[in-house]
C-alpha positions in Angstrom: 2.2 -36.3 -11.8 5.0 -35.5 -9.6 6.1 -31.9 -9.5 9.4 -30.9 -11.5 12.3 -29.5 -9.0 13.6 -26.1 -10.5 17.3 -26.7 -11.9 20.2 -24.8 -10.9 19.9 -23.3 -14.3 16.3 -22.5 -13.8 16.9 -21.1 -10.4 19.4 -18.3 -12.0 16.4 -17.3 -14.4 13.8 -17.2 -11.8 16.3 -14.9 -9.8 17.3 -12.8 -12.7 13.5 -12.7 -13.8 12.8 -11.4 -10.1 15.7 -9.6 -9.0 13.4 -6.1 -8.8 11.9 -8.2 -5.9 14.7 -9.2 -4.2 16.4 -6.0 -4.6 13.5 -3.9 -2.9 14.1 -5.9 0.2 17.9 -5.5 0.0 17.3 -1.6 -0.5 14.8 -1.5 2.3 17.3 -3.2 4.6 20.2 -1.2 3.6 18.4 2.2 3.7 17.8 1.1 7.7 21.5 0.2 8.1 22.5 3.6 6.9 20.2 5.3 8.7 21.2 3.9 11.8 24.9 5.2 12.8 23.3 8.8 11.2 20.5 8.6 13.7 22.4 7.0 16.9 20.2 3.8 16.1 17.1 5.5 17.0 15.8 4.5 13.5 15.7 1.0 15.3 13.8 2.1 18.3 10.1 0.3 19.0 8.9 3.8 19.4 10.2 4.8 15.9 8.9 1.7 13.8 5.4 2.3 15.8 5.5 5.7 14.6 6.3 5.1 10.9 2.9 3.2 10.6 1.2 5.7 12.3 2.6 8.3 10.4 2.9 6.7 6.6 0.2 4.2 6.8 -1.9 6.4 4.3 0.4 6.0 1.7 0.6 2.4 2.0 -3.2 2.0 1.6 -3.0 4.7 -1.3 -0.5 2.7 -2.9 -2.7 -0.5 -2.7 -5.1 1.3 -5.1 -2.7 3.0 -7.2 -0.9 -0.1 -8.1 -4.0 -1.5 -9.9 -4.6 1.6 -11.6 -1.0 1.8 -12.9 -1.3 -2.1 -14.1 -4.6 -1.0 -16.1 -2.2 1.8 -17.6 -4.3 4.6 -15.8 -3.1 7.3 -13.1 -4.9 8.8 -10.5 -3.9 12.3 -9.7 -7.0 13.3 -7.4 -6.2 11.2 -4.4 -5.0 13.8 -2.1 -7.6 16.2 -2.8 -10.3 13.6 -2.4 -8.8 12.2 0.9 -9.0 16.2 2.1 -12.5 15.9 1.0 -13.7 12.9 2.7 -11.8 13.7 5.4 -13.7 16.9 6.0 -17.0 15.6 5.5 -16.2 12.5 7.9 -15.4 14.7 10.4 -18.5 16.6 10.3 -20.4 13.5 10.2 -18.4 12.5 13.2 -19.1 15.6 15.2 -22.7 15.6 14.6 -22.7 12.8 16.9 -22.4 9.3 14.5 -20.1 7.1 16.0 -16.9 6.0 14.5 -18.8 2.7 12.9 -21.1 4.8 10.7 -18.4 7.5 10.2 -16.1 4.9 8.5 -18.8 3.4 6.3 -19.5 6.7 5.3 -15.9 7.4 4.1 -16.0 4.2 2.4 -18.8 4.6 0.4 -18.1 8.3 -0.5 -14.8 7.0 -1.7 -16.5 4.6 -3.6 -18.7 7.3 -5.3 -15.7 9.2 -6.3 -14.2 6.2 -7.8 -17.5 5.5 -9.7 -17.8 9.2 -10.9 -14.1 9.1 -12.1 -14.4 5.5 -13.3 -17.2 6.2 -15.6 -15.5 9.1 -17.4 -12.2 7.0 -18.2 -14.1 3.7 -18.9 -17.1 4.6 -20.7 -16.3 8.1 -21.7 -12.7 7.2 -23.1 -11.1 10.3 -21.6 -7.9 9.6 -20.5 -7.2 8.9 -16.8 -4.9 11.6 -16.4 -7.2 14.4 -17.6 -10.3 13.2 -15.4 -8.4 12.6 -12.3 -6.5 16.2 -12.8 -10.0 17.5 -13.2 -10.7 15.3 -9.9 -7.8 16.7 -8.2 -8.8 20.8 -8.9 -12.8 19.7 -8.5 -12.3 18.1 -4.8 -9.8 20.6 -3.6 -12.0 23.6 -4.4 -15.3 21.4 -2.8 -12.9 20.9 0.3 -12.3 25.0 1.0 -15.9 25.3 0.3 -17.1 23.2 2.8 -14.5 23.8 4.9 -14.8 27.6 4.6 -10.7 27.3 4.5 -10.9 26.7 8.1 -9.8 23.4 10.3 -12.4 21.3 11.7 -11.2 20.1 15.2 -12.9 16.4 16.2 -14.9 16.4 19.4 -13.1 14.0 20.9 -10.3 11.3 20.4 -12.4 8.5 19.5 -11.8 9.5 15.5 -8.1 9.0 16.0 -8.2 5.8 17.5 -7.9 4.1 14.2 -4.8 6.1 13.0 -2.9 6.3 16.7 -4.4 3.5 18.7 -3.1 0.2 19.5 -5.1 -3.2 19.7 -3.8 -3.9 23.2 -5.1 -0.5 24.7 -8.0 -0.9 23.1 -8.5 -4.5 24.9 -6.5 -3.5 27.9 -3.8 -6.4 27.9 -1.6 -6.3 30.4 2.1 -6.2 29.7 4.4 -9.5 30.2 7.6 -8.3 30.8 8.7 -5.8 28.5 6.0 -6.8 25.9 2.5 -6.1 25.0 1.1 -9.4 23.9 -1.0 -8.6 21.0 1.5 -8.4 18.2 2.9 -11.9 18.9 -0.8 -13.4 18.9 -1.3 -11.8 15.4 2.2 -12.6 14.0 1.6 -16.2 15.0 -1.7 -16.4 13.4 -0.3 -14.8 10.2 2.2 -17.2 10.3 0.0 -20.2 10.7 -2.2 -18.6 7.7 0.8 -18.2 5.6 2.6 -21.6 6.3 -0.7 -23.4 5.4 -1.0 -21.3 2.1 2.7 -21.9 1.2 2.4 -25.9 1.8 -0.9 -26.0 0.0 0.3 -23.9 -3.1 3.2 -26.4 -3.3 1.5 -29.3 -2.9 -0.8 -28.3 -5.9 1.9 -27.6 -8.0 2.9 -30.9 -7.4 -0.2 -32.6 -8.1 -0.5 -31.0 -11.4 3.1 -31.5 -12.4 4.2 -27.6 -12.2 7.5 -26.7 -11.7 8.8 -26.1 -7.6 11.7 -24.8 -6.4 14.4 -26.8 -4.3 13.2 -27.7 -0.9 16.1 -25.8 0.6 15.1 -22.5 -1.3 11.2 -23.3 -0.2 12.6 -23.6 3.4 14.7 -20.4 3.5 12.0 -18.7 2.3 9.9 -19.4 5.1 12.3 -19.0 7.5 13.3 -15.5 6.4 9.6 -14.2 6.1 9.1 -15.7 9.5 11.6 -13.7 10.9 10.9 -10.8 9.3 7.2 -11.0 11.2 8.5 -12.1 14.5 10.8 -9.0 14.0 8.1 -6.2 13.6 5.9 -8.2 16.3 8.8 -7.4 18.7 9.6 -3.9 18.1 5.4 -3.4 18.3 5.3 -5.3 21.2 8.0 -3.4 22.7 6.0 0.0 22.5 2.5 0.6 23.2 1.5 -2.9 21.5 -0.1 -3.5 17.9 -1.0 -0.3 16.1 -4.7 -0.9 14.9 -3.7 1.0 11.7 -0.9 -1.7 10.9 -3.8 -4.3 11.6 -6.3 -2.5 9.1 -3.6 -2.2 6.7 -2.5 -6.0 6.7 -6.2 -6.8 6.0 -6.7 -4.5 3.4 -3.5 -6.2 1.7 -4.3 -9.7 2.3 -7.8 -8.8 0.7 -6.3 -7.2 -2.3 -3.1 -9.5 -2.7 -5.9 -12.3 -2.9 -7.9 -10.3 -5.4 -5.1 -9.9 -7.7 -3.4 -13.3 -7.5 -6.2 -15.8 -6.9 -9.3 -14.4 -8.6 -10.3 -14.2 -12.1 -10.8 -10.2 -11.7 -7.2 -10.2 -10.9 -6.6 -12.1 -13.8 -8.5 -9.6 -16.1 -6.7 -6.8 -14.4 -3.5 -7.7 -15.6 -4.4 -9.0 -18.8 -6.3 -5.3 -19.6 -3.3 -3.9 -18.3 -0.7 -6.0 -20.5 -2.3 -5.7 -23.8 -5.7 -4.1 -23.9 -6.5 -4.6 -27.7 -5.8 -8.6 -27.0 -7.8 -8.5 -23.6 -11.0 -6.8 -25.7 -10.4 -9.7 -28.6 -10.5 -12.7 -25.7 -14.2 -11.4 -24.6 -12.8 -9.4 -21.7 -15.2 -6.2 -20.6 -12.4 -3.9 -20.5 -14.6 -1.1 -19.5 -16.0 -2.7 -16.8 -12.6 -3.8 -15.6 -11.4 0.0 -15.4 -14.3 0.9 -13.7 -14.1 -1.4 -10.9 -10.5 -0.7 -10.5 -11.2 3.1 -9.9 -14.0 1.9 -7.6 -11.4 0.4 -5.4 -9.4 3.2 -5.6 -12.0 5.4 -4.4 -13.1 3.1 -1.3 -9.0 2.9 -0.3 -8.7 6.6 -0.7 -11.6 6.8 1.5 -9.9 4.6 4.2 -6.6 6.7 4.0 -8.7 9.7 4.4 -9.7 8.6 7.7 -6.6 7.4 8.7 -4.8 10.8 7.7 -7.5 13.1 9.2 -7.1 10.8 12.6 -3.6 11.2 12.6 -4.1 14.7 12.4 -6.9 14.7 14.8 -8.5 17.5 12.5 -9.7 18.0 9.1 -7.5 20.6 7.6 -8.5 22.5 4.3 -4.9 22.0 2.7 -4.8 18.2 3.7 -3.7 15.5 1.1 -1.1 17.3 -0.4 1.4 15.5 -2.7 -0.3 12.1 -1.1 -0.5 11.4 -5.0 3.3 11.7 -5.3 4.0 9.5 -2.2 1.5 6.7 -3.7 2.9 6.7 -7.1 6.4 6.6 -5.9 5.7 3.9 -3.7 4.3 1.7 -6.9 7.2 2.6 -9.1 9.8 2.0 -6.6 7.8 -1.0 -5.7 8.4 -2.4 -9.0 4.9 -1.4 -11.1 5.7 -1.0 -14.6 5.2 2.5 -16.6 4.1 0.5 -19.5 1.2 -1.6 -17.4 0.5 -5.3 -16.7 3.2 -5.4 -14.1 3.0 -5.3 -10.3 2.3 -6.6 -7.2 0.5 -5.6 -3.7 3.4 -6.6 -1.6 6.0 -5.1 -3.8 4.3 -1.4 -3.4 4.2 -2.3 0.2 7.8 -2.6 0.4 8.2 0.4 -2.1 6.2 2.5 0.4 8.4 1.4 3.2 11.3 2.4 1.3 10.5 6.0 1.1 8.8 5.9 4.4 12.1 4.9 5.9 13.9 7.4 3.8 11.5 10.3 5.2 12.0 9.2 8.4 15.4 9.1 8.6 15.8 12.5 6.9 13.4 13.7 9.7 15.4 11.9 12.4 18.2 13.9 11.3 16.7 16.7 11.6 16.5 17.7 7.7 13.9 20.1 6.3 11.1 18.7 4.2 12.6 20.7 1.1 15.4 17.9 1.1 12.7 15.1 1.4 10.9 16.5 -1.9 14.6 16.5 -3.8 15.1 13.0 -2.5 11.7 11.7 -3.3 12.0 13.1 -6.7 15.5 11.5 -7.7 13.9 8.1 -6.3 11.0 8.3 -8.4 12.9 9.3 -11.6 15.5 6.8 -11.0 12.8 3.9 -10.5 11.1 4.9 -14.0 14.3 4.8 -15.5 15.5 1.3 -13.9 11.8 0.0 -15.4 12.5 1.3 -18.8 15.9 -0.1 -19.2 15.1 -3.2 -18.0 11.9 -3.4 -20.0 14.1 -2.2 -23.2 16.9 -4.6 -22.6 14.2 -7.4 -22.2 12.9 -6.4 -25.6 9.6 -5.4 -23.9 9.8 -1.4 -24.9 
């Protein structure tokens, strides 16, 4: 059976139903354009683009986990304290002589253990996630103060920080080709090849199964725009030190969890449990196990974010992780996650995180204090949730 091309009316409906996804990208571009004259164009510089990923990758990593927690109608207020706790322990492990590989594995395992601990309370103890993670926030902050004795733990060398502030070109000792470090373009071309194969394969499968497909012009336009976005970002990285290792780690993380959420049974179950827990339970889905797994995912990603944030600071600070949960939750709601659960995407929250990061970065370049950043982030979060509630009410969903 041939695929049915979406009609003009259906295209309008498609755009209307996905307006939030489009508006996020538009908002990101507008923010960058608005800050350009205010920062004398410094926000567009290659160095600044690289620094954004160095400074805010932990937010994006945490947001990947937080979106799954919010989709199942949960919340995790403990991620900042857990980052500080795991950061301190991994600094001690690294300073003891363990290599970075062992340290990273230890961080992921500790994160998984913390996620399992909180997941058991939420899924099987039926304690609200708000209370469990609020308890976790206080528990792990207290444990951090105990193990650090309220003193920073300095790292013995720069090996730990390589993941957070190093570049692939520096590690591989690649030579510049003119003004460019080449690895950004190499990875970008590989990524585009995978993207094109995936898109053409998905379109072919839809045609074979008789599903609706977008007009060829729309399909080509989507490919062109995303290609320009990836190549543009590669150009920024290539002009200053090369591809950040943390950007590569983030890309792999996004790919893995985007695949899980969109191409696996587990992903469908996560959306089902979040959309209608009672119906999911009646249809035979083990809701408790799904909730437990999601909190384990959140724990693992918190462990990864702990290594990134600690490496960026080049020391484990007892007060580290302050308001990390606000940044992650804000990125999720700005990125299109519904406060009612069941709706959200990994790519969406990455864009939401980049929106918040661009605003913070722009205000920093303008030499505005952190107090202004708190005010702006608070207002953005409030407006994002209001937008979600308003659109759901208008659609008759809430």
